[in-house]
Every structure is written in structure tokens, then in C-alpha cells.
ZAMARGU-4260 file (C-alpha; in steps of 0.2 Angstrom, whole numbers, plus 5000, padded with zeros to 4 digits):
<rodrens>
0) 5015/5072/4978 | 5013/5055/4967 | 5010/5060/4949 | 5003/5048/4934 | 5002/5054/4918
5) 4997/5044/4902 | 4996/5027/4909 | 4988/5012/4898 | 4988/4991/4904 | 4983/4980/4892
10) 4980/4962/4894 | 4979/4950/4877 | 4972/4965/4868 | 4960/4970/4879 | 4962/4988/4886
15) 4961/4989/4907 | 4969/5005/4910 | 4966/5020/4896 | 4976/5036/4897 | 4974/5037/4918
20) 4981/5052/4923 | 4981/5053/4941 | 4987/5066/4957 | 4987/5064/4975 | 4996/5076/4988
25) 5006/5072/4999 | 4999/5068/5018 | 4982/5065/5014 | 4971/5048/5013 | 4964/5043/4996
30) 4952/5033/4991 | 4949/5024/4975 | 4930/5016/4972 | 4924/5008/4953 | 4914/4993/4950
35) 4921/4974/4948 | 4935/4976/4935 | 4936/4993/4933 | 4954/4990/4936 | 4959/4996/4955
40) 4970/4982/4958 | 4981/4982/4940 | 4983/5002/4945 | 4988/4998/4964 | 4999/4982/4957
45) 5007/4994/4944 | 5011/5008/4955 | 5020/4996/4966 | 5029/4989/4952 | 5022/4970/4952
50) 5015/4974/4937 | 5023/4985/4918 | 5012/4996/4913 | 5011/4995/4893 | 5013/5013/4891
55) 5015/5027/4902 | 5018/5046/4901 | 5027/5046/4920 | 5026/5037/4936 | 5032/5050/4947
60) 5034/5053/4967 | 5041/5070/4974 | 5046/5072/4954 | 5055/5056/4953 | 5053/5040/4947
65) 5043/5030/4957 | 5053/5018/4969 | 5050/5001/4978 | 5057/5008/4991 | 5044/5023/4994
70) 5031/5010/4995 | 5022/4997/5008 | 5008/4988/4998 | 4993/4979/5009 | 4987/4965/4994
75) 4970/4962/4996 | 4975/4942/4993 | 4991/4939/5005 | 5002/4926/5006 | 5012/4918/5018
80) 5027/4906/5021 | 5021/4889/5025 | 5027/4882/5043 | 5031/4901/5050 | 5025/4909/5066
85) 5017/4926/5066 | 5033/4933/5077 | 5044/4925/5063 | 5036/4933/5051 | 5037/4950/5058
90) 5057/4948/5063 | 5057/4946/5043 | 5055/4964/5046 | 5062/4970/5058 | 5080/4966/5054
95) 5077/4978/5042 | 5067/4991/5053 | 5073/4989/5070 | 5065/5001/5078 | 5049/4994/5076
100) 5041/4987/5091 | 5030/4973/5085 | 5027/4966/5104 | 5018/4985/5109 | 5009/4986/5093
105) 5002/4966/5093 | 4996/4974/5111 | 4981/4981/5102 | 4981/4968/5088 | 4981/4954/5099
110) 4987/4941/5089 | 4994/4925/5094 | 5012/4927/5087 | 5018/4910/5092 | 5009/4899/5084
115) 5008/4895/5064 | 5000/4907/5054 | 4991/4893/5045 | 4981/4892/5059 | 4977/4912/5059
120) 4957/4918/5051 | 4956/4927/5038 | 4954/4944/5049 | 4972/4937/5060 | 4981/4936/5045
125) 4976/4952/5038 | 4982/4961/5055 | 5000/4954/5053 | 5002/4958/5037 | 4997/4976/5042
130) 5007/4976/5056 | 5022/4972/5041 | 5018/4989/5033 | 5019/4999/5048 | 5036/4994/5053
135) 5042/4998/5034 | 5037/5018/5037 | 5037/5021/5019 | 5030/5039/5014 | 5019/5030/5002
140) 5004/5020/5007 | 4994/5007/4996 | 4980/4995/5007 | 4969/4986/4994 | 4953/4981/5003
145) 4961/4985/5022 | 4943/4980/5029 | 4940/4965/5022 | 4939/4951/5035 | 4941/4963/5049
150) 4930/4963/5065 | 4922/4980/5070 | 4933/4985/5083 | 4950/4981/5072 | 4938/4991/5057
155) 4941/5009/5070 | 4956/5005/5075 | 4963/5004/5058 | 4953/5020/5054 | 4962/5028/5070
160) 4979/5022/5066 | 4977/5028/5048 | 4972/5044/5053 | 4987/5046/5064 | 4999/5041/5051
165) 4992/5054/5038 | 4996/5067/5055 | 5016/5062/5051 | 5013/5067/5032 | 5010/5048/5025
170) 5000/5048/5009 | 4989/5034/5009 | 4979/5024/4994 | 4966/5014/5000 | 4951/5004/4990
175) 4936/4996/4995 | 4920/4990/4990 | 4908/4998/5002 | 4907/5016/5000 | 4902/5020/5017
180) 4920/5015/5024 | 4931/5027/5012 | 4919/5042/5016 | 4922/5042/5034 | 4937/5042/5036
185) 4947/5049/5017 | 4950/5065/5010 | 4948/5062/4993 | 4940/5048/4983 | 4943/5044/4965
190) 4931/5037/4953 | 4939/5023/4943 | 4927/5019/4929 | 4932/5011/4909 | 4950/5014/4914
195) 4952/5030/4917 | 4951/5041/4934 | 4932/5049/4929 | 4931/5062/4945 | 4937/5065/4960
200) 4929/5070/4975 | 4931/5079/4991 | 4926/5078/5008 | 4912/5092/5005 | 4907/5084/4987
205) 4905/5065/4994 | 4886/5062/4994 | 4885/5065/4975 | 4898/5050/4974 | 4884/5037/4971
210) 4875/5049/4959 | 4890/5048/4950 | 4892/5031/4950 | 4874/5029/4944 | 4876/5040/4930
215) 4891/5032/4922 | 4883/5015/4925 | 4865/5020/4916 | 4848/5015/4924 | 4848/4997/4918
220) 4852/4988/4935 | 4840/5000/4946 | 4826/4998/4930 | 4828/4977/4932 | 4829/4979/4951
225) 4813/4989/4951 | 4805/4972/4939 | 4813/4958/4951 | 4805/4966/4966 | 4787/4968/4959
230) 4789/4949/4954 | 4792/4946/4972 | 4776/4954/4980
</rodrens>
């Protein structure tokens, strides 16, 4: 289980995460949703260890302090070394995970591994980075906007892969700006608002998420939309 209690993070006096607490059970797919600037990426970076919390009561995995070795993290903004091929990139991981058969996985992803990564499209780079996540075999997997820039077929493949990984006991945290993507395969969805996880929804209550978001952010936008549309007419 991933357990977070009393997590605070501020930047230059601005509180981004405010006494956030969250518990995530093993072998589950967990979505995190929130408005832009809600702190989703900040939360993921703290879990991964890229950012240090301003304050935190505890951040634990299986009752012990969370270690980077337990995590595989697919960032929304990808970075690759210059002048390196897809095959050379994956071989960097294969030296640590020799059982990982990237050639077989590439039968699914169909990447031109002999080409320079700098010539890849955004979707191809996302698929390459995801293959490195698969290589690590970490028990806790964090995916920040993994469906962005992917074609429809690869989106379907990704959902199927995550579902199979859940059966193997992997625990996953996934963010997406498209709510319908998460509701189609997640077990739980956590709403992040004003620095806190304000509500958690299970599958049977996913249809209430949009109303909850609207309730937490007021009706100003709805009123403005009605006004603007009427002017268009």
C-alpha cells in the first residue's frame, strides 16, 4: 500500500499541496483528476522523489519509507539524450533488466528502433518511454498524462497492458485531462482540489465525478458559457 499523510508543498510562499493525505491499495489502477494548477504533477514528482515536500508526516510504501527503486515514472514532459537511437535507449535499461525483451514488445509498438529518437513523433517518443517503464518491473507505476499524443490503437493497447499489469499485482497512479479515459479502466479516481484530495470515487460512483467537480468549482463558468452562447445566436 502507498500511504501519504500530512503532505505540504509550497513554492515561494504559495501553498500547492496543503495537508494532503492519500491511501492506495496494491494491485489497483488509480486516477487523479483536477483542474490545471491543482498540483497533480507536483504530487507525482514528490512521490517519485524528484521534489522534496515542504513537510510530510509520512510517505510510505508497504509500511516503509518510499524508495525510488520501487517506482517507475512516466513523465508528461519527456527527455531523451541527443543523437541516440531507440534501440540504444532501450539497451540502457536492458543492462539492468536483462530479461526484458524489447524486440518482442516492439512487435506491438512498431517503433523504428534503428532511427534517431530526435526524428520520432511525439506519440512514438511516448511509446518508447513507456517501454522503458515496462522494463523496470517496479511495483509502483506512475503515469502522468500517458495517453497524450497516442493514436487510438495504442491507447487501446495501453489500457489493455495496464489491466494485465494490475492482475500481476502492480499498483498504478494515472493522470489524464480526459475524464472518460480514466473512468473506462480505473478502479478508483481521486479528486485533487486546492491542494487536497477532497473526494475519492469507486467504479460504482464514477458518474458523480463531473457533478462533484462542478460543485467544487462553482457555477461561474456555466453562467458565462450560457451568456456567450446566447450572444453567438
